[in-house]
Backbone bond lengths (Angstrom), bond angles and torsions (degrees), N, CA, C in turn:
res aa  C-N    CA-C-N  psi(-1)  N-CA   C-N-CA  omega(-1)  CA-C   N-CA-C  phi
1 M - - - 1.469 - - 1.560 107.01 -
2 I 1.444 117.87 119.30 1.208 120.46 -175.49 1.562 109.35 -102.16
3 K 1.333 118.56 125.17 1.465 117.42 178.15 1.560 113.38 -105.44
4 H 1.321 111.96 139.93 1.470 120.59 178.83 1.517 107.21 -120.21
5 I 1.430 114.67 112.01 1.390 120.46 -169.41 1.605 108.32 -110.76
6 V 1.221 115.89 127.29 1.454 124.57 -179.28 1.588 102.11 -97.43
7 V 1.329 120.77 117.69 1.470 122.14 -166.48 1.629 103.53 -102.79
8 D 1.338 114.79 133.65 1.406 125.35 176.37 1.615 108.57 -96.01
9 T 1.361 111.96 162.38 1.431 121.47 -177.59 1.587 110.62 -57.71
10 S 1.243 121.86 -34.52 1.435 126.94 -177.80 1.444 108.71 -58.66
11 Y 1.406 119.10 -39.67 1.519 120.46 -176.39 1.577 105.46 -76.32
12 L 1.211 120.08 -34.43 1.472 116.84 -179.35 1.544 110.54 -71.24
13 L 1.286 120.63 -32.81 1.355 124.08 -179.08 1.556 108.81 -66.88
14 E 1.358 112.36 -39.39 1.519 115.97 179.08 1.572 109.94 -72.82
15 F 1.321 115.49 -42.91 1.379 116.89 179.87 1.617 112.28 -57.84
16 Y 1.322 113.80 -50.62 1.433 120.83 -171.73 1.590 107.50 -84.08
17 K 1.240 124.01 -7.19 1.422 125.51 -173.12 1.471 115.28 56.39
18 I 1.318 112.49 49.77 1.508 122.96 179.63 1.468 111.28 -86.30
19 G 1.308 117.27 130.83 1.455 129.04 169.74 1.456 109.03 128.67
20 G 1.318 121.39 149.81 1.467 118.84 -178.50 1.431 112.86 -151.85
21 K 1.252 120.02 -29.47 1.482 122.42 172.60 1.530 110.62 -66.08
22 E 1.325 117.69 122.94 1.426 117.85 -175.37 1.627 118.00 -47.95
23 T 1.282 112.08 -33.02 1.418 114.83 178.45 1.542 110.37 -76.67
24 R 1.105 120.97 -11.19 1.618 125.79 -177.73 1.470 108.00 -128.80
25 K 1.258 127.67 29.51 1.370 128.96 179.51 1.583 103.66 -70.56
26 C 1.287 117.31 119.78 1.485 122.14 -171.58 1.420 116.17 -105.53
27 W 1.330 116.15 0.57 1.432 119.24 -175.94 1.590 107.36 -147.67
28 S 1.271 112.33 164.00 1.525 123.14 174.44 1.543 109.85 -133.32
29 E 1.309 110.76 161.94 1.541 111.34 179.79 1.605 111.21 -63.61
30 E 1.253 110.99 -36.14 1.516 121.23 178.14 1.408 112.77 -63.09
31 G 1.365 114.03 -49.38 1.445 119.54 176.62 1.445 110.76 -63.38
32 H 1.268 125.45 -50.73 1.446 132.00 177.59 1.566 110.09 -48.13
33 K 1.342 114.16 -41.94 1.488 120.45 -178.07 1.411 108.75 -65.92
34 R 1.387 114.56 -51.73 1.446 117.64 -172.94 1.549 114.28 -68.36
35 V 1.344 116.93 -38.39 1.474 117.55 172.75 1.350 114.67 -67.48
36 K 1.445 121.74 -39.47 1.434 117.92 179.86 1.557 110.40 -65.96
37 E 1.440 122.72 -38.78 1.350 125.40 171.27 1.526 114.58 -55.28
38 K 1.337 120.24 -44.74 1.432 124.23 173.76 1.503 112.81 -55.06
39 F 1.359 116.27 -53.06 1.490 116.84 178.78 1.528 109.54 -64.11
40 D 1.294 121.68 -39.94 1.509 115.87 -179.75 1.424 113.07 -67.60
41 E 1.297 119.85 -33.87 1.503 122.97 174.71 1.503 112.37 -67.88
42 E 1.258 119.32 -43.32 1.466 120.08 -179.93 1.495 114.10 -76.02
43 D 1.344 116.51 -30.69 1.469 119.56 165.80 1.497 115.03 -52.93
44 K 1.339 114.52 -50.48 1.573 122.28 177.08 1.540 107.54 -53.21
45 L 1.357 117.76 -42.04 1.514 119.08 -171.99 1.490 107.57 -90.44
46 E 1.303 117.95 9.12 1.502 124.88 175.53 1.463 116.69 56.56
47 S 1.330 111.17 38.37 1.462 119.69 174.74 1.461 114.03 -62.15
48 R 1.229 126.87 161.58 1.347 129.78 179.48 1.652 111.64 -109.03
49 F 1.346 111.61 128.79 1.487 117.17 -175.43 1.466 107.34 -113.71
50 Y 1.371 109.36 137.05 1.502 115.62 177.11 1.524 107.23 -121.09
51 F 1.267 112.31 141.54 1.464 125.82 -177.07 1.412 108.17 -124.12
52 P 1.495 127.42 93.16 1.343 127.11 172.22 1.525 113.27 -51.31
53 I 1.307 117.51 145.04 1.494 120.40 -179.87 1.657 104.96 -60.30
54 P 1.217 124.92 -43.18 1.467 123.75 179.59 1.525 114.09 -52.26
55 V 1.350 106.88 -37.41 1.564 112.58 179.38 1.472 110.17 -62.78
56 L 1.389 113.81 -43.85 1.481 116.36 -178.77 1.521 113.48 -65.84
57 F 1.323 116.59 -31.96 1.415 123.87 179.55 1.547 110.07 -68.58
58 E 1.411 112.47 -41.51 1.466 123.04 177.61 1.529 108.16 -63.17
59 F 1.215 120.19 -49.13 1.458 124.93 178.31 1.435 110.33 -55.70
60 A 1.420 121.26 -50.23 1.407 123.52 179.28 1.514 109.03 -59.92
61 N 1.294 120.10 -34.06 1.449 121.92 179.85 1.589 110.49 -57.87
62 H 1.176 118.33 -19.79 1.560 125.55 179.78 1.524 107.85 -74.90
63 I 1.343 121.09 -2.14 1.511 117.09 -179.00 1.501 106.24 -57.65
64 N 1.297 121.50 -35.93 1.568 121.39 -178.28 1.404 113.18 -68.55
65 D 1.360 116.18 -17.85 1.546 114.68 -178.29 1.524 110.60 -95.74
66 A 1.271 117.86 -11.11 1.493 120.86 -177.00 1.487 114.76 -80.25
67 N 1.251 120.09 141.11 1.443 122.71 176.45 1.595 104.57 -70.84
68 N 1.241 119.32 -28.43 1.488 124.68 -172.09 1.559 102.65 -125.09
69 K 1.385 113.69 94.57 1.584 115.44 -174.50 1.547 106.53 -68.04
70 Q 1.295 116.21 -29.22 1.595 115.92 -179.14 1.495 107.25 -67.60
71 K 1.234 121.39 -27.77 1.493 121.34 179.20 1.553 112.25 -63.70
72 V 1.449 110.47 -44.81 1.498 108.45 179.71 1.634 109.52 -64.60
73 L 1.251 114.67 -35.54 1.491 113.00 -179.53 1.461 112.24 -65.19
74 K 1.371 115.33 -42.47 1.497 123.07 177.76 1.612 107.22 -59.97
75 C 1.260 118.11 -50.91 1.468 117.14 176.75 1.351 116.24 -58.17
76 L 1.392 124.24 -42.35 1.414 128.70 177.14 1.599 109.16 -60.38
77 M 1.326 114.05 -47.33 1.483 114.55 175.60 1.486 116.63 -61.81
78 E 1.413 114.94 -39.47 1.457 116.82 173.45 1.530 114.75 -56.25
79 L 1.418 115.98 -43.78 1.340 116.83 176.14 1.468 119.68 -62.53
80 I 1.342 110.98 -41.93 1.425 116.09 172.99 1.625 118.18 -59.67
81 E 1.256 108.24 -39.17 1.588 114.91 175.59 1.560 104.50 -69.36
82 K 1.202 124.26 -37.86 1.428 120.11 175.74 1.450 117.48 -57.76
83 C 1.392 111.53 -39.27 1.463 119.05 178.98 1.485 107.66 -74.10
84 Q 1.244 124.36 -29.36 1.495 123.46 172.32 1.458 118.27 -68.89
85 T 1.443 117.01 -31.38 1.426 122.76 -176.69 1.376 120.95 -106.38
86 L 1.357 116.53 -23.41 1.497 119.20 -178.40 1.548 110.40 -105.65
87 P 1.221 114.73 127.67 1.513 121.99 -175.52 1.532 114.63 -62.75
88 N 1.412 116.19 -22.94 1.439 115.03 177.01 1.535 115.56 -96.91
89 Y 1.306 117.72 8.47 1.510 122.13 174.98 1.501 108.77 -109.45
90 T 1.323 122.91 125.39 1.410 122.96 -174.86 1.508 111.17 -137.58
91 I 1.329 120.43 129.43 1.412 120.44 171.77 1.590 104.52 -90.24
92 T 1.329 118.28 140.79 1.393 120.69 -173.04 1.584 110.97 -131.86
93 P 1.261 116.77 148.14 1.539 114.25 177.99 1.543 112.06 -92.06
94 C 1.400 112.89 -1.09 1.474 117.58 179.03 1.540 109.02 76.19
95 S 1.268 116.08 31.87 1.501 126.73 -176.49 1.465 110.26 -157.19
96 D 1.397 112.73 158.78 1.432 117.67 174.54 1.545 108.32 -111.59
97 A 1.373 120.65 8.81 1.274 127.44 -176.54 1.515 115.01 -56.03
98 E 1.392 110.31 134.51 1.513 112.94 -177.12 1.522 111.09 -103.19
99 D 1.322 115.06 6.01 1.503 117.70 -177.75 1.609 102.53 -152.94
100 M 1.396 111.86 163.99 1.534 117.23 -177.34 1.604 109.70 -62.17
101 E 1.427 111.63 -39.50 1.512 115.73 -175.42 1.564 110.09 -62.97
102 S 1.237 115.28 -35.54 1.602 120.82 -178.66 1.542 103.41 -76.30
103 F 1.375 123.51 -40.36 1.334 124.27 177.92 1.532 115.10 -59.59
104 M 1.423 111.93 -42.26 1.440 116.97 175.23 1.554 113.43 -62.23
105 V 1.281 120.55 -34.81 1.319 123.59 174.83 1.600 110.71 -61.62
106 D 1.297 112.40 -49.13 1.533 121.02 176.85 1.551 108.96 -55.91
107 L 1.295 116.51 -45.76 1.478 123.47 -171.33 1.605 105.71 -69.88
108 I 1.270 114.75 -41.14 1.436 117.36 -178.31 1.726 108.75 -65.49
109 E 1.299 115.86 -37.91 1.401 123.64 175.07 1.500 111.48 -58.62
110 I 1.263 113.00 -51.71 1.605 117.42 177.36 1.506 108.11 -62.27
111 V 1.222 122.12 -46.47 1.570 120.71 178.35 1.575 110.21 -60.92
112 N 1.246 119.06 -39.88 1.480 120.68 -178.32 1.510 108.89 -75.80
113 K 1.304 121.23 -27.26 1.468 118.22 169.27 1.507 115.17 -74.18
114 F 1.256 121.02 -28.67 1.355 123.97 171.32 1.552 108.22 -72.03
115 T 1.212 122.94 -43.47 1.434 125.66 179.34 1.514 112.81 -65.05
116 N 1.302 115.42 -44.94 1.402 118.20 -172.07 1.516 120.03 -87.84
117 E 1.423 108.43 -31.66 1.503 115.67 -173.13 1.462 117.71 -108.98
118 F 1.489 109.53 -39.29 1.460 115.71 -169.85 1.547 118.06 -109.16
119 N 1.313 115.33 -1.24 1.530 112.63 -178.67 1.441 111.72 -71.65
120 Q 1.274 121.23 -17.23 1.513 122.82 179.54 1.477 110.88 -90.44
121 K 1.339 124.87 -3.65 1.446 132.97 177.79 1.496 108.00 -106.18
122 P 1.370 119.92 166.04 1.443 118.26 -178.83 1.594 112.66 -86.31
123 L 1.330 110.85 55.19 1.465 119.07 177.52 1.431 111.97 -116.17
124 S 1.358 118.87 137.80 1.405 119.42 179.28 1.613 110.86 -100.32
125 L 1.327 116.26 171.01 1.473 117.05 -177.41 1.540 104.81 -61.08
126 T 1.268 123.91 -35.40 1.394 123.64 170.08 1.575 116.95 -51.89
127 N 1.318 111.52 -44.31 1.492 121.71 -177.36 1.550 105.31 -65.31
128 V 1.297 121.85 -40.21 1.449 129.14 -176.56 1.556 104.41 -69.46
129 S 1.378 120.12 -37.15 1.429 117.35 175.28 1.502 112.01 -68.04
130 I 1.287 117.80 -27.97 1.440 119.32 173.74 1.548 111.18 -65.06
131 I 1.353 112.13 -45.99 1.518 117.57 179.86 1.631 108.77 -59.07
132 A 1.402 112.75 -39.01 1.442 115.29 -179.60 1.511 111.71 -67.68
133 E 1.328 120.60 -34.16 1.360 124.46 173.31 1.498 114.52 -62.49
134 V 1.299 119.69 -44.78 1.497 126.51 177.03 1.635 106.96 -62.09
135 Q 1.346 115.82 -43.72 1.414 114.78 -174.42 1.608 110.25 -70.85
136 R 1.395 113.19 -33.81 1.543 119.52 168.59 1.463 109.25 -53.00
137 L 1.312 118.04 -56.06 1.410 121.59 -177.68 1.637 116.20 -60.19
138 E 1.357 113.99 -34.75 1.374 116.61 -174.93 1.629 103.65 -75.44
139 K 1.368 119.85 -40.64 1.407 123.03 173.68 1.559 113.52 -58.87
140 F 1.261 117.20 -45.71 1.468 120.52 175.77 1.471 112.84 -55.84
141 F 1.344 118.06 -51.18 1.451 121.71 -171.84 1.632 107.00 -75.97
142 K 1.261 120.08 -23.58 1.431 123.05 175.93 1.487 109.69 -69.16
143 N 1.330 116.43 -39.25 1.463 123.63 179.55 1.515 120.92 -86.27
144 N 1.351 111.96 -7.08 1.422 121.12 178.34 1.524 112.80 -105.86
145 K 1.294 111.88 107.78 1.496 122.55 -173.22 1.546 109.92 -58.92
146 R 1.318 115.63 -39.55 1.427 120.77 -173.35 1.594 108.50 -74.37
147 M 1.297 120.92 -23.54 1.444 120.02 175.91 1.569 109.73 -115.40
148 Q 1.206 117.65 82.93 1.430 124.26 -176.56 1.581 107.83 -69.49
149 K 1.292 111.25 140.12 1.543 115.42 -173.87 1.609 105.57 -66.62
150 N 1.301 123.21 -31.04 1.522 121.31 178.53 1.535 115.53 -63.50
151 N 1.309 111.52 -11.00 1.510 115.62 -177.13 1.531 110.72 -102.28
152 L 1.422 113.25 5.96 1.599 111.35 -179.63 1.540 106.28 -147.51
153 K 1.210 115.53 171.08 1.465 124.21 179.39 1.544 110.20 -135.27
154 I 1.415 115.57 136.16 1.446 119.31 -174.90 1.527 105.69 -112.41
155 H 1.317 120.01 121.19 1.497 119.40 -179.84 1.591 103.49 -127.50
156 I 1.404 100.22 160.51 1.519 114.13 171.74 1.612 108.15 -110.50
157 W 1.231 118.78 128.45 1.421 121.87 177.29 1.594 101.78 -96.73
158 T 1.294 111.72 112.15 1.488 117.30 176.65 1.486 109.98 -152.14
159 K 1.329 113.55 160.72 1.451 117.42 171.78 1.643 105.68 -96.09
160 N 1.351 112.34 -16.18 1.516 114.07 -173.53 1.554 104.44 -80.04
161 R 1.364 112.24 122.76 1.484 120.80 -176.88 1.629 108.44 -69.85
162 A 1.205 117.84 -37.77 1.450 121.16 -178.25 1.607 105.53 -60.97
163 L 1.271 117.37 -51.42 1.456 123.21 177.19 1.559 114.92 -57.26
164 K 1.354 111.66 -43.98 1.450 119.31 -177.30 1.542 107.92 -62.95
165 G 1.338 114.85 -31.95 1.447 115.79 179.66 1.490 110.69 -68.31
166 K 1.340 125.97 -14.97 1.445 127.02 174.70 1.588 112.81 -84.74
167 E 1.220 111.70 3.18 1.543 114.15 -179.60 1.520 110.69 -70.31
168 P 1.379 114.85 136.28 1.451 115.89 -175.32 1.465 113.30 -76.35
169 D 1.395 119.89 -29.89 1.516 117.17 -177.35 1.644 99.69 -124.84
170 E 1.330 114.31 129.88 1.412 120.20 -177.39 1.646 108.21 -68.42
171 E 1.263 112.40 127.46 1.434 119.96 -175.53 1.658 106.73 -87.12
172 E 1.398 107.95 134.74 1.528 110.81 174.61 1.503 107.61 -74.52
173 N 1.377 120.55 134.90 1.399 125.25 167.80 1.531 109.86 67.67
174 P 1.359 120.97 43.59 1.470 119.51 -177.08 1.472 111.65 -65.23
175 F 1.327 119.49 153.95 1.454 122.18 165.57 1.470 112.58 -109.28
176 V 1.268 112.66 110.78 1.494 126.49 -174.22 1.468 109.48 -125.35
């Protein structure tokens, strides 16, 4: 069974222990432990991890919440380097566009979905980009005969219950 996991900012904040001001503490020791264990387990299984660009931007926005701003930058660079060197870590633009014009069409679609469907729910534009990435993966696997959907699972790793509800394949023992 191959797992494809789209990672939300909330998991990165737990994994890297980001946040320092008491009003914006974005992680806990228990959460860090659980998320790290999940990454370690799925790494051993060679699961694929996807980090949409908006998630990386949102993660970087937490610089102001961190006691040590350099730590956030270091963690961000560490993640980007992993995505450059490890075959199972991928940064994605949430689009299959091959040129800027096509990307703009996809971006407008994401923003329209956010505006029309999701702005009344507790989902951010970054969350909607994660949903778009999940839908892109589903479409890719549906159209790829070599990688049949029944041989894989697509998950969203997030602590946001509304976003987790958009996950295509229910995850066993989720951390939300």
